[in-house]
Biopython code that builds the backbone (N, CA, C, O; Angstrom):
import numpy as np
from Bio.PDB.StructureBuilder import StructureBuilder

atoms = [
    (1, "UNK", "N", (82.049, 106.868, 74.281)),
    (1, "UNK", "CA", (83.429, 106.768, 75.283)),
    (1, "UNK", "C", (83.621, 105.102, 75.218)),
    (1, "UNK", "O", (82.786, 104.331, 75.692)),
    (2, "UNK", "N", (84.478, 104.803, 74.757)),
    (2, "UNK", "CA", (85.029, 103.335, 74.277)),
    (2, "UNK", "C", (85.433, 102.730, 76.168)),
    (2, "UNK", "O", (85.582, 103.625, 77.000)),
    (3, "UNK", "N", (85.538, 101.555, 76.534)),
    (3, "UNK", "CA", (85.280, 101.319, 77.807)),
    (3, "UNK", "C", (87.019, 100.691, 78.103)),
    (3, "UNK", "O", (87.509, 100.640, 76.975)),
    (4, "UNK", "N", (87.833, 100.331, 78.887)),
    (4, "UNK", "CA", (89.470, 100.388, 79.158)),
    (4, "UNK", "C", (88.923, 98.594, 78.468)),
    (4, "UNK", "O", (87.906, 97.904, 78.392)),
    (5, "UNK", "N", (90.171, 98.545, 78.154)),
    (5, "UNK", "CA", (90.283, 96.778, 77.956)),
    (5, "UNK", "C", (90.745, 95.846, 78.963)),
    (5, "UNK", "O", (91.701, 96.183, 79.661)),
    (6, "UNK", "N", (90.184, 94.697, 79.136)),
    (6, "UNK", "CA", (90.561, 94.486, 80.596)),
    (6, "UNK", "C", (91.846, 93.676, 80.836)),
    (6, "UNK", "O", (92.058, 93.119, 81.914)),
    (7, "UNK", "N", (92.646, 93.630, 79.859)),
    (7, "UNK", "CA", (94.225, 93.959, 80.129)),
    (7, "UNK", "C", (94.949, 94.764, 80.870)),
    (7, "UNK", "O", (95.929, 94.644, 81.605)),
    (8, "UNK", "N", (94.089, 95.822, 80.434)),
    (8, "UNK", "CA", (94.725, 97.628, 80.916)),
    (8, "UNK", "C", (94.369, 97.683, 82.251)),
    (8, "UNK", "O", (95.137, 98.304, 82.985)),
    (9, "UNK", "N", (93.068, 97.017, 82.893)),
    (9, "UNK", "CA", (92.448, 97.168, 84.409)),
    (9, "UNK", "C", (93.543, 95.915, 85.379)),
    (9, "UNK", "O", (93.527, 96.024, 86.605)),
    (10, "UNK", "N", (94.321, 94.934, 84.811)),
    (10, "UNK", "CA", (94.988, 94.217, 85.846)),
    (10, "UNK", "C", (96.486, 94.252, 85.099)),
    (10, "UNK", "O", (96.770, 94.826, 84.048)),
    (11, "UNK", "N", (97.421, 93.398, 86.035)),
    (11, "UNK", "CA", (98.785, 92.917, 86.085)),
    (11, "UNK", "C", (99.117, 91.852, 85.887)),
    (11, "UNK", "O", (98.949, 91.173, 86.899)),
    (12, "UNK", "N", (99.483, 91.360, 85.162)),
    (12, "UNK", "CA", (99.875, 89.998, 85.047)),
    (12, "UNK", "C", (100.943, 89.544, 86.225)),
    (12, "UNK", "O", (101.334, 90.385, 87.034)),
    (13, "UNK", "N", (101.351, 88.307, 86.276)),
    (13, "UNK", "CA", (102.016, 87.954, 87.180)),
    (13, "UNK", "C", (103.332, 88.297, 86.706)),
    (13, "UNK", "O", (104.076, 88.822, 87.534)),
    (14, "UNK", "N", (103.762, 88.111, 85.562)),
    (14, "UNK", "CA", (105.361, 88.271, 85.068)),
    (14, "UNK", "C", (105.619, 89.933, 84.976)),
    (14, "UNK", "O", (106.743, 90.421, 85.091)),
    (15, "UNK", "N", (104.100, 90.916, 84.694)),
    (15, "UNK", "CA", (104.577, 92.489, 85.130)),
    (15, "UNK", "C", (104.738, 92.722, 86.751)),
    (15, "UNK", "O", (105.481, 93.580, 87.229)),
    (16, "UNK", "N", (104.177, 92.102, 87.280)),
    (16, "UNK", "CA", (104.327, 92.506, 89.153)),
    (16, "UNK", "C", (106.035, 92.143, 89.316)),
    (16, "UNK", "O", (106.936, 92.923, 89.622)),
    (17, "UNK", "N", (106.111, 90.784, 89.017)),
    (17, "UNK", "CA", (106.983, 90.607, 89.509)),
    (17, "UNK", "C", (108.546, 91.347, 88.892)),
    (17, "UNK", "O", (109.625, 91.389, 89.483)),
    (18, "UNK", "N", (108.171, 91.924, 87.404)),
    (18, "UNK", "CA", (109.210, 92.714, 86.986)),
    (18, "UNK", "C", (109.261, 94.211, 87.552)),
    (18, "UNK", "O", (110.342, 94.742, 87.803)),
    (19, "UNK", "N", (108.417, 94.662, 87.682)),
    (19, "UNK", "CA", (108.089, 95.928, 88.387)),
    (19, "UNK", "C", (108.665, 95.815, 90.416)),
    (19, "UNK", "O", (108.880, 96.869, 91.016)),
    (20, "UNK", "N", (108.804, 94.556, 91.084)),
    (20, "UNK", "CA", (108.772, 94.532, 92.230)),
    (20, "UNK", "C", (110.579, 94.340, 92.012)),
    (20, "UNK", "O", (111.213, 95.189, 92.639)),
    (21, "UNK", "N", (111.217, 93.589, 91.411)),
    (21, "UNK", "CA", (112.535, 93.373, 90.805)),
    (21, "UNK", "C", (113.341, 94.666, 90.665)),
    (21, "UNK", "O", (114.570, 94.693, 90.738)),
    (22, "UNK", "N", (112.593, 95.698, 90.466)),
    (22, "UNK", "CA", (112.934, 96.838, 90.001)),
    (22, "UNK", "C", (113.612, 97.770, 91.092)),
    (22, "UNK", "O", (114.761, 98.205, 91.017)),
    (23, "UNK", "N", (112.680, 98.011, 92.151)),
    (23, "UNK", "CA", (113.026, 98.491, 93.246)),
    (23, "UNK", "C", (113.859, 97.730, 94.465)),
    (23, "UNK", "O", (113.948, 98.021, 95.658)),
    (24, "UNK", "N", (114.348, 96.800, 93.810)),
    (24, "UNK", "CA", (115.699, 95.969, 94.667)),
    (24, "UNK", "C", (117.262, 96.664, 93.857)),
    (24, "UNK", "O", (117.808, 96.705, 92.755)),
    (25, "UNK", "N", (117.415, 97.023, 94.954)),
    (25, "UNK", "CA", (119.122, 97.379, 94.098)),
    (25, "UNK", "C", (119.871, 96.008, 93.402)),
    (25, "UNK", "O", (119.460, 94.989, 93.956)),
    (26, "UNK", "N", (120.773, 95.757, 92.429)),
    (26, "UNK", "CA", (121.539, 94.808, 92.325)),
    (26, "UNK", "C", (122.699, 94.806, 93.286)),
    (26, "UNK", "O", (123.302, 95.878, 93.321)),
    (27, "UNK", "N", (123.144, 93.873, 94.057)),
    (27, "UNK", "CA", (124.172, 93.250, 94.932)),
    (27, "UNK", "C", (125.233, 92.982, 94.387)),
    (27, "UNK", "O", (126.145, 92.560, 95.099)),
    (28, "UNK", "N", (125.453, 93.156, 92.874)),
    (28, "UNK", "CA", (126.477, 92.981, 91.962)),
    (28, "UNK", "C", (127.379, 94.384, 91.981)),
    (28, "UNK", "O", (128.532, 94.676, 92.297)),
    (29, "UNK", "N", (125.938, 95.256, 91.347)),
    (29, "UNK", "CA", (126.813, 96.896, 91.677)),
    (29, "UNK", "C", (127.272, 97.244, 92.496)),
    (29, "UNK", "O", (126.964, 96.754, 93.583)),
    (30, "UNK", "N", (128.281, 98.301, 92.415)),
    (30, "UNK", "CA", (128.871, 98.906, 93.653)),
    (30, "UNK", "C", (128.269, 100.242, 93.694)),
    (30, "UNK", "O", (128.328, 101.092, 92.806)),
    (31, "UNK", "N", (127.721, 100.322, 94.758)),
    (31, "UNK", "CA", (126.717, 101.459, 95.584)),
    (31, "UNK", "C", (127.867, 102.685, 94.750)),
    (31, "UNK", "O", (129.084, 102.552, 94.626)),
    (32, "UNK", "N", (127.025, 103.830, 94.276)),
    (32, "UNK", "CA", (127.650, 105.466, 93.746)),
    (32, "UNK", "C", (127.586, 106.084, 94.816)),
    (32, "UNK", "O", (126.413, 106.180, 95.175)),
    (33, "UNK", "N", (128.322, 106.574, 95.531)),
    (33, "UNK", "CA", (128.582, 107.605, 96.493)),
    (33, "UNK", "C", (128.800, 108.738, 95.982)),
    (33, "UNK", "O", (129.368, 108.779, 94.891)),
    (34, "UNK", "N", (128.475, 109.729, 96.523)),
    (34, "UNK", "CA", (128.863, 111.432, 95.898)),
    (34, "UNK", "C", (130.067, 112.241, 96.731)),
    (34, "UNK", "O", (130.381, 113.424, 96.601)),
    (35, "UNK", "N", (130.550, 111.406, 97.478)),
    (35, "UNK", "CA", (131.374, 112.048, 98.563)),
    (35, "UNK", "C", (132.955, 112.657, 97.992)),
    (35, "UNK", "O", (133.647, 113.428, 98.657)),
    (36, "UNK", "N", (133.301, 112.164, 96.734)),
    (36, "UNK", "CA", (134.357, 112.843, 96.546)),
    (36, "UNK", "C", (134.175, 114.447, 95.801)),
    (36, "UNK", "O", (135.014, 115.348, 95.835)),
    (37, "UNK", "N", (132.724, 114.485, 95.085)),
    (37, "UNK", "CA", (132.130, 115.395, 94.538)),
    (37, "UNK", "C", (132.803, 116.944, 95.024)),
    (37, "UNK", "O", (133.157, 117.765, 94.177)),
    (38, "UNK", "N", (132.909, 117.185, 96.423)),
    (38, "UNK", "CA", (132.933, 118.536, 97.264)),
    (38, "UNK", "C", (135.039, 118.552, 97.334)),
    (38, "UNK", "O", (135.700, 119.540, 97.654)),
    (39, "UNK", "N", (135.559, 117.306, 96.972)),
    (39, "UNK", "CA", (136.743, 117.274, 97.411)),
    (39, "UNK", "C", (137.664, 119.153, 96.658)),
    (39, "UNK", "O", (137.376, 119.798, 95.649)),
    (40, "UNK", "N", (138.566, 119.369, 97.559)),
    (40, "UNK", "CA", (138.917, 121.051, 96.827)),
    (40, "UNK", "C", (138.460, 121.692, 96.840)),
    (40, "UNK", "O", (139.133, 122.671, 96.516)),
    (41, "UNK", "N", (137.317, 121.972, 97.082)),
    (41, "UNK", "CA", (135.997, 122.802, 96.366)),
    (41, "UNK", "C", (136.097, 123.974, 97.217)),
    (41, "UNK", "O", (136.237, 123.789, 98.426)),
    (42, "UNK", "N", (136.040, 125.256, 96.717)),
    (42, "UNK", "CA", (136.574, 126.458, 97.542)),
    (42, "UNK", "C", (135.259, 127.514, 96.890)),
    (42, "UNK", "O", (135.126, 127.991, 95.763)),
    (43, "UNK", "N", (134.562, 127.605, 97.887)),
    (43, "UNK", "CA", (133.344, 128.563, 97.524)),
    (43, "UNK", "C", (133.813, 129.926, 97.413)),
    (43, "UNK", "O", (134.444, 130.508, 98.295)),
    (44, "UNK", "N", (133.384, 130.555, 95.965)),
    (44, "UNK", "CA", (133.639, 131.817, 95.972)),
    (44, "UNK", "C", (133.139, 133.161, 97.030)),
    (44, "UNK", "O", (131.998, 133.212, 97.490)),
    (45, "UNK", "N", (133.888, 133.903, 97.231)),
    (45, "UNK", "CA", (133.591, 134.672, 98.039)),
    (45, "UNK", "C", (132.397, 136.014, 97.458)),
    (45, "UNK", "O", (132.132, 136.227, 96.275)),
    (46, "UNK", "N", (131.786, 136.830, 98.736)),
    (46, "UNK", "CA", (130.508, 137.546, 97.511)),
    (46, "UNK", "C", (131.265, 138.766, 96.345)),
    (46, "UNK", "O", (130.782, 139.223, 95.309)),
    (47, "UNK", "N", (132.658, 139.053, 97.019)),
    (47, "UNK", "CA", (133.205, 140.176, 96.173)),
    (47, "UNK", "C", (134.059, 139.489, 94.723)),
    (47, "UNK", "O", (134.281, 140.247, 93.779)),
    (48, "UNK", "N", (134.546, 137.856, 94.647)),
    (48, "UNK", "CA", (134.506, 137.645, 93.785)),
    (48, "UNK", "C", (133.232, 137.045, 92.906)),
    (48, "UNK", "O", (133.463, 136.676, 91.755)),
    (49, "UNK", "N", (132.180, 136.968, 93.327)),
    (49, "UNK", "CA", (131.091, 137.014, 92.634)),
    (49, "UNK", "C", (130.028, 138.398, 92.066)),
    (49, "UNK", "O", (129.246, 138.505, 91.121)),
    (50, "UNK", "N", (130.383, 139.153, 92.959)),
    (50, "UNK", "CA", (130.195, 140.644, 92.246)),
    (50, "UNK", "C", (131.328, 141.128, 91.339)),
    (50, "UNK", "O", (131.174, 142.130, 90.642)),
    (51, "UNK", "N", (132.206, 140.584, 91.341)),
    (51, "UNK", "CA", (133.375, 141.406, 90.556)),
    (51, "UNK", "C", (133.400, 140.185, 89.402)),
    (51, "UNK", "O", (134.291, 140.356, 88.570)),
    (52, "UNK", "N", (132.511, 138.880, 89.187)),
    (52, "UNK", "CA", (133.222, 138.323, 87.908)),
    (52, "UNK", "C", (134.300, 137.359, 87.785)),
    (52, "UNK", "O", (134.783, 136.874, 86.762)),
    (53, "UNK", "N", (134.608, 137.154, 89.061)),
    (53, "UNK", "CA", (136.139, 136.261, 88.963)),
    (53, "UNK", "C", (135.747, 135.379, 89.081)),
    (53, "UNK", "O", (134.747, 135.106, 89.745)),
    (54, "UNK", "N", (136.745, 134.320, 88.177)),
    (54, "UNK", "CA", (136.532, 132.610, 87.521)),
    (54, "UNK", "C", (137.094, 132.279, 88.986)),
    (54, "UNK", "O", (137.858, 132.923, 89.705)),
    (55, "UNK", "N", (136.463, 131.076, 89.172)),
    (55, "UNK", "CA", (137.242, 129.746, 90.061)),
    (55, "UNK", "C", (138.912, 129.535, 89.638)),
    (55, "UNK", "O", (139.261, 130.009, 88.557)),
    (56, "UNK", "N", (139.401, 129.197, 90.044)),
    (56, "UNK", "CA", (140.479, 128.205, 89.332)),
    (56, "UNK", "C", (140.363, 126.829, 89.807)),
    (56, "UNK", "O", (141.111, 125.957, 89.362)),
]
sb = StructureBuilder()
sb.init_structure("model")
sb.init_model(0)
sb.init_chain("A")
sb.init_seg("    ")
for serial, (resi, resn, name, xyz) in enumerate(atoms, 1):
    if name == "N":
        sb.init_residue(resn, " ", resi, " ")
    sb.init_atom(name, np.array(xyz, "f"), 0.0, 1.0, " ", f" {name:<3s}", serial, name[0])
structure = sb.get_structure()
């Protein structure tokens, strides 16, 4: 069995900074919300689902 390399056991400071920055949201990008996805949606009734009627 081979031993892992020393570089595989530790993270450099550059790599650590890269991963830390990935956890912070970018303040210049707008935050996406999904509040508009349900606008106008009407759930199918049981009978519409059983009879196979398509939603309009």
